[in-house]
C-alpha positions in Angstrom: -41.2 79.7 38.6 -39.4 78.7 35.4 -39.4 75.2 34.2 -36.4 73.1 34.5 -35.0 72.7 30.2 -32.1 70.3 29.5 -29.5 72.2 27.2 -30.0 71.8 23.8 -26.2 70.5 23.6 -26.5 67.6 25.9 -29.5 66.2 24.5 -27.5 66.6 21.3 -24.5 65.1 23.0 -26.8 62.0 24.3 -28.3 61.3 21.3 -25.0 61.3 19.5 -23.9 58.7 22.2 -27.3 56.5 21.9 -26.9 56.4 18.3 -22.9 55.8 17.8 -24.0 53.1 20.5 -26.7 51.6 18.4 -24.2 51.9 15.2 -21.6 49.6 16.8 -24.7 47.0 17.9 -25.4 47.1 14.1 -22.2 46.5 12.4 -21.5 43.7 14.7 -24.9 42.0 14.2 -23.7 42.7 10.4 -20.6 40.8 11.1 -22.9 38.2 12.7 -25.2 37.8 10.0 -22.0 37.6 7.4 -20.9 34.7 9.7 -24.0 33.1 10.5 -22.5 32.9 14.4 -24.0 34.2 17.3 -20.6 34.9 18.9 -17.6 36.7 17.2 -15.2 36.1 20.4 -15.1 33.6 23.3 -15.8 36.2 25.7 -19.0 37.1 24.3 -19.8 33.9 26.1 -17.3 31.9 27.7 -19.4 29.1 28.6 -21.2 28.7 25.5 -17.9 29.1 23.3 -16.2 26.8 25.3 -18.5 24.0 24.8 -18.7 24.6 21.2 -14.8 24.0 21.0 -15.3 21.0 22.9 -17.6 19.7 20.7 -15.4 20.8 17.4 -12.6 18.8 18.9 -15.1 15.7 19.4 -16.6 16.4 16.0 -12.7 16.4 14.2 -11.7 13.5 16.2 -14.9 11.2 15.2 -14.6 12.3 11.4 -11.5 10.4 11.8 -12.4 7.6 13.5 -15.1 7.4 10.7 -12.3 7.4 8.1 -10.5 4.4 10.1 -13.4 2.4 10.2 -14.3 3.3 6.5 -11.0 2.2 5.6 -11.5 -1.5 7.6 -15.3 -1.6 5.9 -13.7 -1.2 2.4 -10.7 -3.8 3.4 -13.2 -6.4 4.6 -15.4 -5.7 1.1 -11.9 -6.5 -1.0 -11.0 -9.3 1.4 -14.5 -10.8 0.5 -14.3 -10.5 -3.1 -11.0 -12.2 -2.9 -12.2 -15.0 -0.5 -15.1 -15.8 -2.6 -12.9 -16.5 -5.6 -10.9 -18.9 -2.8 -13.9 -20.4 -2.1 -15.1 -21.5 -5.5 -11.6 -22.7 -5.8 -11.4 -24.9 -2.9 -15.0 -25.9 -3.8 -13.9 -27.2 -7.1 -10.7 -28.9 -5.6 -13.0 -31.1 -3.3 -15.1 -31.8 -6.5 -11.9 -33.1 -8.3 -10.6 -35.2 -5.6 -14.4 -37.1 -4.9 -13.9 -37.5 -8.6 -10.6 -39.2 -8.0 -11.8 -41.6 -5.4 -14.3 -42.9 -7.8 -11.9 -46.0 -8.9 -10.7 -44.0 -11.8 -8.2 -45.0 -14.3 -4.9 -44.1 -14.4 -5.3 -41.3 -17.3 -8.0 -39.8 -15.9 -5.7 -39.4 -12.4 -2.9 -37.5 -14.4 -6.1 -35.0 -15.6 -7.0 -34.9 -12.4 -3.4 -34.0 -11.4 -3.6 -31.5 -14.3 -6.8 -29.7 -12.8 -5.3 -29.6 -9.3 -2.4 -27.7 -10.2 -4.7 -25.4 -11.6 -6.6 -25.3 -8.7 -3.2 -24.7 -7.1 -1.8 -21.7 -9.6 -5.1 -19.8 -8.6 -5.0 -20.2 -4.7 -1.7 -18.9 -5.1 -2.9 -15.9 -7.1 -5.7 -15.4 -4.6 -3.1 -15.7 -1.5 -1.5 -12.8 -3.1 -3.8 -10.5 -3.8 -3.2 -6.4 -3.4 -6.1 -4.1 -2.4 -4.6 -0.4 -2.4 -1.1 -1.5 -2.9 -1.1 -3.6 0.2 -1.3 -7.5 0.6 -4.5 -8.6 1.5 -3.1 -11.8 3.1 0.1 -10.4 4.1 -0.6 -9.2 7.8 1.0 -6.6 9.7 4.9 -6.7 9.4 6.7 -9.9 7.6 7.8 -9.5 3.7 4.0 -8.4 2.4 4.8 -5.3 4.0 8.1 -4.8 1.8 6.4 -5.3 -1.5 7.7 -9.0 -1.8 4.7 -11.7 -2.2 3.8 -13.2 1.2 3.1 -16.6 -0.5 6.7 -17.4 -2.1 6.4 -20.6 -4.7 8.9 -23.2 -5.6 8.5 -24.9 -8.9 10.1 -27.9 -10.3 12.0 -27.9 -13.9 8.5 -28.4 -15.8 7.2 -25.3 -13.9 4.8 -27.1 -11.7 4.5 -26.1 -8.3 6.2 -28.1 -5.8 6.4 -25.6 -2.5 4.2 -22.8 -1.4 5.7 -21.0 1.5 4.2 -18.1 4.1 6.5 -15.4 4.6 4.3 -12.9 5.7 3.2 -11.9 9.2 0.9 -13.8 11.6 -0.5 -10.4 13.3 -3.2 -9.2 11.7 -4.1 -5.4 11.0 -5.3 -3.4 13.6 -7.5 0.2 14.0 -7.8 2.7 16.1 -11.7 3.6 16.5 -12.0 5.6 19.6 -9.6 7.7 22.1 -9.5 4.4 24.1 -10.1 1.8 21.9 -8.8 -0.5 18.6 -9.8 -3.7 16.6 -8.6 -6.1 14.5 -9.4 -6.5 10.8 -8.2 -8.3 7.9 -7.4 -11.9 8.0 -3.8 -13.5 7.6 -2.6 -16.1 5.2 -1.1 -18.5 7.4 -0.9 -18.0 11.2 -0.8 -20.5 14.0 -3.3 -21.5 16.7 -1.5 -21.0 19.5 0.0 -17.9 19.2 -0.5 -14.4 20.8 -4.4 -12.6 20.8 -3.5 -10.7 17.8 -2.5 -13.8 15.7 -5.0 -16.1 13.8 -4.5 -19.2 11.8 -5.2 -17.6 8.5 -6.8 -18.5 5.8 -4.3 -21.6 4.0 -4.0 -23.5 7.4 -6.4 -25.0 9.4 -6.4 -27.5 12.7 -7.7 -31.4 11.6 -8.8 -33.6 13.9 -6.9 -36.6 12.7 -5.4 -40.0 13.9 -1.6 -39.6 14.2 -0.6 -42.8 15.0 1.4 -44.9 12.8 0.0 -48.1 10.9 -0.4 -51.2 13.4 -0.3 -48.6 16.6 -3.3 -47.6 18.8 -5.0 -44.3 17.8 -4.1 -41.3 19.0 -6.4 -38.4 17.7 -5.4 -34.8 18.1 -6.0 -31.3 16.4 -3.0 -31.1 13.8 -2.0 -27.8 11.7 -2.5 -28.4 7.9 -1.8 -26.5 5.3 -4.1 -26.1 2.2 -1.1 -26.0 -0.3 0.7 -28.8 1.0 -2.1 -30.9 1.3 -3.1 -29.9 -2.2 0.2 -30.8 -3.5 1.0 -34.1 -1.6 -2.6 -35.0 -3.2 -1.5 -34.1 -6.8 1.9 -35.9 -6.1 -0.4 -38.9 -5.4 -2.4 -38.9 -8.4 0.1 -38.7 -10.6 2.6 -41.7 -8.7 -0.8 -43.6 -8.1 0.2 -43.5 -4.2 -2.6 -44.0 -2.7 -0.6 -43.9 1.3 -3.0 -42.3 3.7 -5.7 -41.6 0.8 -8.7 -41.0 3.2 -6.6 -38.5 5.3 -5.8 -36.7 2.1 -9.4 -36.6 1.5 -10.5 -35.6 4.5 -8.1 -32.9 4.5 -9.3 -31.4 1.7 -12.7 -31.1 2.8 -11.3 -29.4 5.9 -9.9 -27.1 4.2 -13.0 -26.4 2.1 -14.9 -26.0 5.6 -12.0 -23.6 7.1 -12.3 -21.3 4.2 -16.5 -21.1 4.3 -15.3 -20.3 7.7 -13.3 -17.4 7.0 -15.9 -16.1 4.6 -18.2 -15.9 7.6 -15.8 -14.5 9.8 -14.7 -11.5 6.9 -18.6 -10.6 6.8 -19.3 -11.0 10.3 -16.0 -8.2 10.7 -17.4 -6.1 7.8 -20.7 -6.2 9.3 -19.7 -5.2 12.9 -17.6 -2.3 11.6 -20.7 -1.0 9.6 -22.4 -1.1 12.4 -19.8 1.2 14.3 -20.1 3.7 11.3 -23.8 4.1 12.0 -22.7 4.5 15.5 -20.4 7.1 15.0 -22.5 8.9 12.1 -25.7 8.9 14.9 -23.5 10.6 17.7 -22.0 13.1 15.6 -25.2 14.2 14.2 -26.6 14.9 17.8 -23.2 17.1 18.3 -23.6 18.6 15.4 -27.0 19.6 16.1 -25.7 20.7 19.9 -22.8 22.7 18.2 -25.5 24.6 15.9 -27.7 25.3 19.0 -24.6 27.2 20.6 -22.8 28.7 17.8 -25.7 29.1 14.9 -27.3 32.9 14.9 -31.0 32.8 14.1 -31.0 34.8 10.8 -34.9 35.8 10.5 -34.4 37.3 14.0 -31.1 39.0 13.2 -32.7 40.2 9.9 -35.4 41.5 11.5 -33.3 43.1 14.4 -31.0 44.8 11.9 -34.4 46.6 10.2 -35.0 47.8 13.7 -31.7 49.0 14.3 -31.4 50.2 10.7 -35.2 52.6 11.4 -33.8 53.6 14.8 -30.3 54.9 13.6 -32.0 56.7 11.2 -34.6 58.2 13.4 -31.4 59.5 15.5 -29.5 61.2 13.0 -33.1 63.0 11.8 -33.3 63.9 15.4 -29.6 64.9 16.1 -30.1 67.3 12.6 -33.0 68.8 13.9 -31.4 70.0 17.0 -28.4 71.1 15.3 -30.5 73.4 13.4 -32.4 74.8 16.6 -31.8 78.7 18.0 -31.5 79.4 21.0 -34.5 81.2 20.7 -36.6 78.3 20.8 -36.2 77.4 24.4 -36.4 80.8 26.2 
């Protein structure tokens, strides 16, 4: 009996096909190593690649939300800087008013009136402050969005401020922080306590609980909306004219205005902390998604380099074997 022999041509073709297959795998792995990715096309693993695409889209959205929220953080920081200056000015105004209430003479009252003039000027400058080219306290809409100061001033012939009128918006700024969520940030100059949910009474207006009855009538205590600028202008004019009508009410309004500014400083700080927490939450969520995305997409480089070495060795061995077989004579198979 003669043993069966595999023709050398068949063996050679088999080895060539195997070498081509290994060479294709080697070339593919080289591309994977150069890109650092497991998959070169979605068809390589539809489940993993589709999940990766979803995570990439979500990560891009998170980056946008973070950018939005960081804008709010920076805005609140800029607001705080101006508010601190406004607070110091209001504290000085309150101190001056206390001095004026100590039975001072007419000369001292004139000096105090001049100092209140300086307080008003300083507050107007703060009220019309800008950050990145936008008015901090102009709200959304109104003249503050068109480059016109949200607080318009009127002066008399001597240059003294006689009125300060708010022409900005009562709506606060709004920013999107998720697919379905948005929140307000920033403060307005003046608003109303009885407006829409997007409105706020503002920095330079406040509610004061006071007796609204005329002198001699029964007391009628109510919350009254009061403007800080009107309060200071009236107080200054009263000092100039030695007019002490409703003097206690005027003093009380200055103190209440100071308390209101303190409240706004706290509100702004609370808002800043809220946005900083949101940024932290976004960072944590993105970190977990990036980790999962890496698991889905990233190639294990150590394993890949080891496989490249093995495949290269196999390719070289196959090539050597094919070369030897092509050199064999038919005599070798008889």
